Structure formats: structure tokens, C-alpha cells
N, C-alpha and C positions, 0 to 999 in steps of 0.2 A: 178321442182323448188319448193321452200320451203321459205316460209314466213321469216321475219325479224322479228318477235314476235314469240317468242317460243310456242309452243302447240297451233296455231291460224290456219285452217285449211283456204286454199288457196282457193280464189272463182276464179271457172274458166271461163273464158271471150272470146266470138269473138268481136273486136268492130267492128263497121262499119265504114266506110271508111270516112263519115261524123262526125262522132265522131273523130277519128283521127284528121282529117284537123282541125277540131275546135278549139279542144286542142292545137296543132302547133299553132295555129294563135291568140287563144283569150286567155292569160293569165289571170290565174285569174278565167275563167269561170267553167261550172263543168265538161265538157270534156276536160280542163285541167287539173283541180283535178284528173278525172278518168287517165289519162296519168300519173299524180305522182305516183296514187296508184300503176298502172304498176311499176314505174322505182323502187319504194320502198319498190316490190316483194310483196304487200298486194293485188294484181289479177294478176293472169295468163292469160295472153294475148294472144291467138291463132292466127295467121296470116298466110294466104296464099302469093304465089310469086304474085298473081292475085291483092290481095288488096295492097301488096307495091306499084305491076307498077301502080295500079289505083291512089292511093294516091299522089304519086310522080307526073305522070304525072297532078292532076289536081291541086297540088299545083304552077307547072310551068305555066300551061295555065290559071288558074282563079285566084290566087292569085299572079301572075307574081313573084315567089321565081327562084332565079336562079338556075342551074343543079347543083350548089356546094351543095346551101344550101337544095335542094330536096333530094340527095345523102346523106347529113347529117341526112334527117329525114328517109331515107331507111335504114341508120347503127343503128339509132336508133332502129326502131321496128325490125329491126334484133339482137339487141344488147338486148334487153328486152321482147320479145317476142318469141315464141316458133314458129316456122316457121314449118308449117306442108303442105302435100299436100293431099287435097280431093280426093277421090275417087270418079269417077267418073262412069255411068252406062252407062252400052251399050246396 
């Protein structure tokens, strides 16, 4: 992942589910601006399958998104974020 601004180091982040959900639901909000920065590749977001699933489930259950709309959010996260598999301790 490289920034669209030449010679600008990209900040790596892991966005909390609450930030992602607020960004999708409240245009113009600070969380929405953070998601814009992810889309413009000014921030490198790292996300797990668990965060994606939790986001999708909450959008459907609490914000009454359709499965198709939640699927679009899932697609957006997978397109603009790096999906990682966290290591678990045993």
C-alpha cells in the first residue's frame, strides 16, 4: 500500500468497528472522513475477517441495512483495507 501523495509515508491503522459503522452511516462526520482517507490511500487500514463480520452484522441488526447493502460495506472494506489474520496465543 502506498499513499497517493508522493514521498508521504502512509500511517497504518486498525479501525475499530464503531468508527467503521459511524463512517458508513454518518456522512461528513469525523469517522466518515477517516474512511475517505482510507479510500484515498492516505491511511492504510488493516482489518480482520472478525471485524468485517461484526461490522456487517451490526449494520443489519442495529441500522437496518439490507444484506445487499451490508455486502457492499464488506466489499468496500476488503477493497480498501488489508485483510489480516491475527495470530492467536495458545
